[in-house]
C-alpha positions in Angstrom: -8.0 -81.7 -95.1 -7.7 -82.9 -98.6 -9.1 -86.1 -100.1 -6.3 -88.6 -100.5 -6.1 -92.1 -101.9 -3.8 -94.7 -100.2 -2.9 -97.9 -102.1 -2.9 -100.9 -99.8 -1.9 -104.5 -100.4 -4.8 -106.7 -101.6 -7.1 -107.5 -98.7 -7.1 -110.9 -97.2 -10.9 -111.3 -97.6 -11.4 -109.9 -101.1 -15.1 -110.7 -101.1 -15.7 -109.9 -97.5 -17.8 -106.7 -97.5 -20.3 -104.9 -95.3 -20.0 -102.9 -92.2 -17.6 -105.4 -90.6 -15.4 -105.3 -93.6 -15.1 -101.6 -93.5 -14.3 -101.6 -89.8 -11.6 -104.3 -90.0 -9.5 -102.8 -92.8 -6.1 -101.5 -91.7 -5.9 -97.7 -91.7 -2.5 -96.0 -91.3 -2.0 -94.5 -87.8 -1.5 -91.0 -89.2 -4.7 -91.1 -91.2 -7.3 -91.7 -88.5 -7.0 -90.4 -85.0 -6.8 -93.0 -82.3 -8.6 -92.9 -79.0 -8.1 -95.3 -76.1 -11.3 -95.6 -74.1 -10.9 -94.9 -70.4 -12.3 -97.2 -67.7 -14.9 -94.5 -67.1 -16.2 -94.9 -70.6 -16.8 -98.6 -70.0 -18.6 -97.8 -66.8 -20.8 -95.3 -68.5 -21.6 -97.9 -71.2 -22.4 -100.4 -68.5 -24.9 -98.1 -66.8 -26.6 -97.4 -70.2 -26.7 -101.2 -70.9 -28.3 -101.8 -67.5 -30.9 -99.1 -68.1 -31.6 -100.7 -71.5 -32.2 -104.0 -69.8 -34.7 -102.4 -67.4 -36.4 -100.6 -70.4 -37.2 -103.9 -72.2 -38.1 -105.7 -69.0 -40.9 -103.1 -68.5 -41.9 -103.4 -72.1 -42.8 -107.1 -71.8 -44.4 -107.2 -68.4 -47.9 -107.0 -69.9 -47.5 -110.1 -72.2 -46.1 -112.0 -69.2 -49.4 -111.6 -67.2 -51.8 -111.0 -70.0 -54.3 -113.5 -68.8 -54.5 -111.9 -65.4 -54.9 -108.4 -67.0 -57.6 -109.7 -69.3 -59.6 -111.1 -66.4 -59.2 -108.0 -64.2 -60.2 -105.4 -66.8 -62.6 -107.9 -68.6 -60.9 -107.4 -71.9 -61.5 -109.5 -75.0 -58.6 -110.6 -77.3 -59.0 -107.4 -79.3 -58.7 -105.2 -76.2 -55.7 -107.2 -75.0 -53.9 -106.8 -78.3 -54.7 -103.1 -78.3 -52.6 -102.7 -75.1 -49.4 -103.5 -76.8 -50.4 -101.6 -79.9 -51.0 -98.4 -77.9 -47.6 -98.8 -76.3 -45.7 -99.3 -79.6 -47.5 -96.6 -81.4 -46.7 -94.0 -78.7 -43.1 -95.3 -78.7 -42.8 -95.0 -82.4 -44.4 -91.5 -82.7 -42.3 -90.1 -79.8 -39.0 -91.4 -81.0 -38.3 -88.8 -83.8 -39.2 -86.0 -81.3 -36.7 -87.2 -78.8 -34.1 -87.8 -81.5 -34.5 -84.2 -82.5 -34.0 -83.0 -78.9 -31.1 -85.3 -78.4 -29.2 -83.6 -81.2 -29.8 -80.2 -79.7 -30.2 -80.5 -75.9 -28.4 -82.0 -73.0 -28.7 -85.8 -73.5 -28.1 -86.7 -69.8 -31.1 -84.6 -68.7 -33.3 -86.2 -71.4 -32.2 -89.7 -70.4 -32.8 -89.0 -66.7 -36.2 -87.5 -67.3 -37.2 -90.4 -69.5 -36.3 -93.0 -66.9 -38.0 -91.1 -64.1 -41.1 -90.6 -66.2 -41.7 -94.2 -67.3 -40.8 -95.6 -63.9 -43.3 -93.3 -62.2 -46.1 -94.1 -64.7 -45.4 -97.9 -64.4 -45.6 -97.7 -60.6 -48.8 -95.7 -60.8 -50.4 -98.2 -63.2 -50.2 -100.9 -60.6 -52.9 -99.0 -58.5 -55.5 -98.6 -61.2 -59.0 -99.9 -60.3 -60.7 -102.4 -62.6 -63.4 -99.8 -63.4 -60.8 -97.6 -65.1 -59.3 -99.7 -67.8 -59.0 -96.7 -70.1 -56.5 -95.2 -67.6 -54.4 -98.4 -67.8 -54.4 -98.1 -71.6 -53.3 -94.5 -71.3 -50.5 -95.4 -68.8 -49.1 -97.9 -71.3 -49.0 -95.2 -74.0 -47.2 -92.9 -71.6 -44.6 -95.6 -70.7 -44.0 -96.0 -74.4 -43.2 -92.2 -74.7 -40.8 -92.5 -71.7 -39.1 -95.5 -73.3 -38.6 -93.7 -76.6 -36.7 -90.9 -74.8 -34.1 -93.4 -73.7 -33.9 -95.8 -76.7 -33.2 -93.0 -79.2 -30.5 -91.2 -77.2 -28.5 -93.8 -75.2 -26.9 -95.4 -78.3 -25.6 -92.1 -79.5 -23.7 -91.6 -76.2 -22.1 -95.0 -76.6 -21.2 -94.2 -80.2 -19.5 -91.0 -79.0 -17.5 -92.7 -76.3 -15.7 -95.3 -78.5 -13.8 -95.3 -81.8 -15.0 -97.5 -84.7 -13.8 -100.9 -83.7 -14.7 -100.7 -80.0 -17.9 -98.9 -80.9 -19.2 -101.8 -82.9 -18.5 -104.2 -80.0 -20.1 -101.9 -77.3 -23.2 -101.2 -79.4 -23.6 -105.0 -80.0 -23.4 -105.5 -76.2 -26.0 -102.7 -75.7 -28.4 -104.2 -78.2 -28.0 -107.8 -76.9 -29.8 -106.6 -73.8 -33.0 -106.2 -75.9 -33.8 -110.0 -76.1 -32.4 -110.5 -72.6 -34.5 -107.7 -71.1 -37.6 -108.9 -73.1 -37.2 -112.5 -71.7 -36.6 -111.2 -68.2 -39.8 -109.2 -68.5 -41.8 -112.4 -68.9 -39.9 -114.0 -66.1 -40.3 -111.1 -63.7 -44.0 -110.7 -64.4 -44.9 -114.4 -64.0 -42.6 -114.8 -60.9 -44.1 -111.9 -59.1 -47.7 -112.9 -59.9 -47.0 -116.4 -58.6 -45.1 -115.3 -55.5 -47.5 -112.6 -54.3 -50.8 -113.9 -55.8 -51.4 -110.5 -57.2 -50.3 -109.5 -60.7 -50.1 -105.8 -59.7 -46.8 -106.4 -58.0 -45.2 -107.1 -61.3 -45.5 -103.4 -62.1 -43.8 -102.4 -58.8 -40.4 -104.0 -59.4 -39.1 -102.3 -62.6 -39.7 -98.8 -61.1 -37.4 -99.7 -58.2 -34.8 -101.0 -60.7 -35.4 -97.8 -62.8 -34.7 -95.7 -59.7 -31.3 -97.4 -59.3 -30.6 -96.8 -63.0 -31.4 -93.1 -62.5 -29.1 -92.8 -59.5 -26.3 -94.5 -61.5 -27.0 -92.2 -64.5 -26.6 -89.1 -62.3 -23.4 -90.3 -60.6 -21.6 -91.9 -63.6 -22.7 -90.3 -66.9 -21.0 -86.9 -67.5 -23.2 -83.9 -67.7 -22.0 -83.3 -71.2 -20.7 -86.1 -73.4 -18.5 -85.2 -76.3 -20.2 -85.4 -79.6 -17.6 -87.0 -81.8 -17.1 -85.7 -85.3 -14.8 -88.2 -87.0 -12.1 -86.5 -89.0 -11.9 -89.3 -91.5 -14.1 -92.2 -92.7 -12.5 -95.2 -94.3 -14.4 -96.8 -97.1 -13.3 -100.0 -98.7 -13.4 -99.8 -102.5 -11.7 -102.7 -104.5 -8.7 -103.0 -102.2 -8.3 -99.2 -102.0 -8.8 -97.1 -98.9 -10.1 -93.6 -99.5 -9.7 -91.3 -96.6 -12.0 -88.3 -97.0 -12.6 -85.4 -94.6 -16.1 -84.9 -93.4 -15.9 -81.1 -92.6 -18.6 -79.0 -94.2 -17.6 -77.7 -97.6 -15.1 -80.5 -98.4 -15.6 -82.1 -101.8 -17.8 -85.2 -101.5 -19.8 -84.1 -98.5 -22.5 -82.2 -100.3 -25.6 -81.6 -98.2 -29.1 -82.6 -99.2 -32.5 -82.0 -97.7 -34.4 -84.7 -95.7 -37.0 -85.1 -98.5 -34.2 -85.6 -101.1 -32.7 -88.3 -98.9 -36.0 -90.1 -98.6 -36.6 -89.9 -102.3 -33.1 -91.3 -102.9 -33.7 -94.1 -100.5 -36.9 -95.0 -102.3 -34.9 -95.7 -105.4 -32.5 -97.9 -103.5 -34.2 -101.3 -104.0 -32.0 -103.2 -101.6 -33.0 -100.8 -98.8 -36.7 -100.9 -99.8 -37.0 -104.7 -100.0 -34.9 -105.3 -96.9 -37.0 -102.8 -95.0 -40.1 -104.7 -96.0 -38.5 -107.9 -94.9 -37.7 -106.4 -91.5 -41.3 -105.2 -91.3 -42.5 -108.8 -91.8 -40.1 -109.9 -89.0 -41.4 -107.2 -86.7 -45.0 -108.2 -87.4 -44.3 -111.8 -86.5 -42.2 -111.1 -83.4 -44.8 -108.5 -82.1 -47.6 -111.1 -82.4 -45.6 -113.9 -80.9 -44.4 -111.7 -78.0 -47.9 -110.8 -76.8 -49.9 -113.9 -77.6 -47.7 -117.0 -77.2 -48.1 -117.5 -73.4 -51.9 -117.1 -73.7 -52.1 -119.5 -76.7 -50.1 -122.1 -74.8 -52.4 -121.8 -71.8 -55.5 -122.3 -74.0 -53.9 -125.3 -75.6 -53.2 -126.8 -72.2 -56.8 -126.3 -71.1 -58.1 -128.0 -74.3 -55.7 -131.0 -73.6 -56.9 -131.1 -70.0 -53.4 -130.4 -68.6 -54.5 -127.4 -66.6 -57.8 -126.2 -65.2 -59.5 -123.1 -66.5 -58.2 -120.1 -64.6 -61.1 -118.8 -62.4 -59.2 -117.5 -59.4 -57.6 -114.0 -59.1 -54.1 -115.0 -60.0 -53.5 -117.4 -62.9 -50.6 -119.8 -63.4 -47.9 -118.0 -65.3 -45.5 -120.9 -66.0 -45.9 -120.5 -69.7 -44.6 -116.9 -69.5 -41.7 -118.1 -67.4 -40.7 -120.7 -70.0 -41.3 -118.5 -72.9 -39.2 -115.8 -71.3 -36.3 -118.2 -70.9 -36.7 -119.2 -74.6 -36.7 -115.5 -75.7 -33.4 -114.8 -73.8 -31.6 -117.9 -75.1 -32.7 -117.8 -78.7 -32.2 -114.0 -78.8 -28.6 -114.2 -77.8 -27.8 -117.3 -79.8 -29.6 -116.1 -82.9 -27.9 -112.6 -83.0 -24.4 -114.1 -82.4 -24.9 -117.0 -84.9 -26.4 -114.8 -87.6 -23.5 -112.4 -87.5 -20.9 -115.2 -87.5 -22.6 -117.1 -90.4 -22.9 -114.0 -92.4 -19.2 -113.1 -91.9 -18.1 -116.6 -93.1 -20.5 -116.9 -96.1 -19.7 -113.4 -97.4 -16.3 -114.7 -98.4 -17.8 -117.1 -100.9 -21.0 -115.3 -102.0 -21.6 -111.5 -102.3 -25.4 -112.1 -101.9 -25.0 -114.1 -98.6 -26.6 -111.5 -96.3 -30.1 -111.3 -98.0 -30.0 -115.1 -98.7 -29.4 -115.8 -95.1 -32.3 -113.6 -94.1 -34.6 -115.2 -96.6 -33.7 -118.7 -95.5 -34.2 -117.8 -91.9 -37.6 -116.3 -92.5 -38.8 -119.3 -94.5 -37.5 -121.7 -91.8 -39.1 -119.6 -89.1 -42.5 -119.6 -90.9 -42.3 -123.4 -91.2 -41.4 -123.9 -87.5 -44.3 -121.6 -86.5 -46.7 -123.5 -88.7 -45.7 -126.8 -87.2 -46.0 -125.4 -83.7 -49.6 -124.3 -84.4 -50.5 -127.7 -85.8 -49.1 -129.8 -82.9 -50.3 -127.4 -80.2 -53.5 -129.4 -79.5 -51.7 -132.6 -79.1 -48.2 -131.9 -77.6 -47.2 -128.8 -75.6 -43.6 -130.0 -75.5 -43.3 -130.1 -79.3 -45.0 -126.7 -79.5 -42.4 -125.2 -77.2 -39.6 -126.8 -79.3 -40.8 -125.4 -82.6 -41.6 -122.0 -81.2 -38.1 -121.9 -79.9 -36.7 -122.7 -83.3 -39.0 -120.2 -84.9 -37.7 -117.4 -82.6 -34.1 -118.6 -83.1 -34.4 -118.2 -86.9 -36.1 -114.8 -86.5 -33.3 -113.6 -84.2 -30.6 -114.6 -86.8 -31.7 -111.7 -89.0 -31.5 -108.7 -86.6 -27.7 -108.0 -86.9 -27.6 -109.0 -90.6 -30.4 -106.6 -91.7 -28.6 -103.8 -90.0 -25.4 -104.6 -91.8 -27.2 -104.6 -95.1 -28.4 -101.1 -94.5 -24.9 -99.9 -93.6 -23.3 -100.9 -96.9 -26.1 -100.2 -99.4 -26.8 -96.7 -98.1 -24.2 -93.9 -98.3 -22.8 -92.8 -94.9 -24.4 -89.3 -95.1 -27.9 -90.9 -95.5 -27.6 -93.7 -92.9 -29.2 -91.9 -90.0 -32.2 -91.0 -92.2 -32.3 -94.6 -93.5 -32.3 -96.1 -90.0 -35.0 -93.7 -88.8 -37.2 -94.5 -91.8 -36.6 -98.2 -91.4 -37.6 -98.1 -87.7 -40.8 -96.0 -88.5 -41.9 -98.4 -91.3 -41.1 -101.6 -89.5 -43.0 -100.5 -86.4 -45.9 -98.8 -88.2 -46.7 -101.8 -90.5 -45.2 -104.4 -88.2 -45.4 -104.9 -84.4 -47.6 -101.8 -83.8 -50.6 -103.5 -85.4 -50.0 -107.2 -85.4 -51.0 -107.8 -81.7 -54.3 -105.9 -82.1 -55.0 -107.5 -85.5 -54.5 -111.0 -84.2 -56.8 -110.2 -81.3 -59.7 -108.8 -83.3 -59.5 -111.7 -85.7 -59.7 -114.0 -82.8 -62.7 -112.1 -81.4 -64.5 -112.3 -84.7 -64.0 -116.1 -84.9 -65.3 -116.5 -81.4 -68.3 -114.3 -82.0 -69.4 -116.6 -84.9 -69.1 -119.8 -83.0 -70.3 -121.3 -79.7 -68.6 -120.1 -76.6 -66.3 -122.8 -75.4 -62.7 -123.4 -74.4 -62.2 -125.3 -77.6 -63.2 -122.4 -79.8 -61.2 -120.0 -77.6 -58.1 -122.0 -78.5 -59.1 -122.5 -82.2 -59.8 -118.8 -82.7 -56.2 -117.8 -81.6 -54.7 -120.7 -83.5 -56.4 -119.7 -86.8 -55.5 -116.1 -86.2 -51.8 -117.0 -85.8 -51.8 -118.6 -89.3 -51.5 -115.0 -90.6 -48.1 -114.8 -89.1 -47.0 -117.8 -91.2 -48.0 -116.1 -94.4 -46.4 -112.8 -93.3 -43.2 -114.8 -92.6 -43.2 -116.3 -96.1 -43.7 -112.8 -97.6 -40.8 -111.6 -95.5 -38.5 -114.3 -96.9 -39.6 -113.3 -100.4 -38.8 -109.7 -99.8 -35.2 -110.7 -98.7 -34.9 -112.8 -101.9 -35.8 -109.8 -103.9 -33.1 -107.9 -102.0 -30.5 -110.3 -103.3 -31.2 -109.3 -106.9 -30.1 -105.7 -106.2 -27.6 -106.0 -103.4 -24.4 -106.0 -105.4 -25.3 -103.0 -107.6 -26.5 -100.9 -104.6 -23.4 -101.8 -102.6 -21.1 -100.6 -105.3 -23.1 -97.4 -105.8 -23.0 -96.6 -102.1 -19.3 -97.2 -102.0 -18.7 -94.7 -104.8 
């Protein structure tokens, strides 16, 4: 194929840019091959979405019954935080390995092996004796490895099943199951602990659901899924569509090494600052995800609303409510963020980073208010935590869109991998443990009491407020470079 330039009428949304703008431009029928998804493609996508739901349910079982686990294994706040840190570190470190295998081996086999592995380990962890807490830590790390095998490969299969427009929709549906699954993890854990009087049963449900996902995967997903190589990529440049071939050797598709790509990304300030903003988001969400139910319980004990948990199974109503909040705010935030960004881009080319900055500042403010009122009003604490999570969720889709239009297409995979690595490594991999050890340090220097148990976690959470403000500042810095980097990527 040869590079061609096709003049089109001026676009309706002259200032609407970003990934959505590229996808919605009209491309002549003869320029880009069309593909109508078969019903089977939607069924395959549905199975992958279901497995993604189960993945994240299993991810958040531990936070849903953290108080029970702390009592059973006699863990301090530092040890409890380390549980989630071990999980995320193993997940993060294993993801590049499975991504490499997914590009070179049968993806269905890897998916099936991953689901079977984490389901088996999760089931086995429900039988660990209280004398072997180190085995429980090990099991959470192994579950993280199994989860990584699925999370890195499933999206590529969906991307190969659908063309550009449908692909965006289906991937959005796939990722919306992240907050839904996370919230259901809290709900499942707290419900099973309350129903059975034994928290171990919470780890015996997701393996059964995982077994169903494995059966559906074997029956529905083809043994080999076609790896789509798009013949043309349409890029919007000042009302002009350039249709360029992507075959090796064609002008404009020069290959670079991974190190060269990383160095180039390091010079892309929009990518650098937005990645640091995303890292701040991950830090806050990781800390909230693990500690909020326990923090609310300690606040209720201080207020005299509940009695200290001395029996085997503790009341998990806070996890149940927080799970519902996570589901609702996650869905609403992602949808609202994408829609607000789409509208504001028409009047301001810097809308995306400004939306992210405003959301981070508002989230930090809501979290601070929630911490302040926690000792006097649990209802207000729930309300402000809900708003804080809502503003955080607004940014997920918008940050992804920023990456897609400030980074050239041939470096986007590297950019996404690098962003995931940095945001997990400096964000939610360490924040649960860091909050826990700070809380332990405060408790060690003060008298042992329920009041100080609450205050120690409250003071530790203040760090998340400052990190949220830093995140908003990083997104503000992104707005200074966004237009220049967008134009450079388009060229």
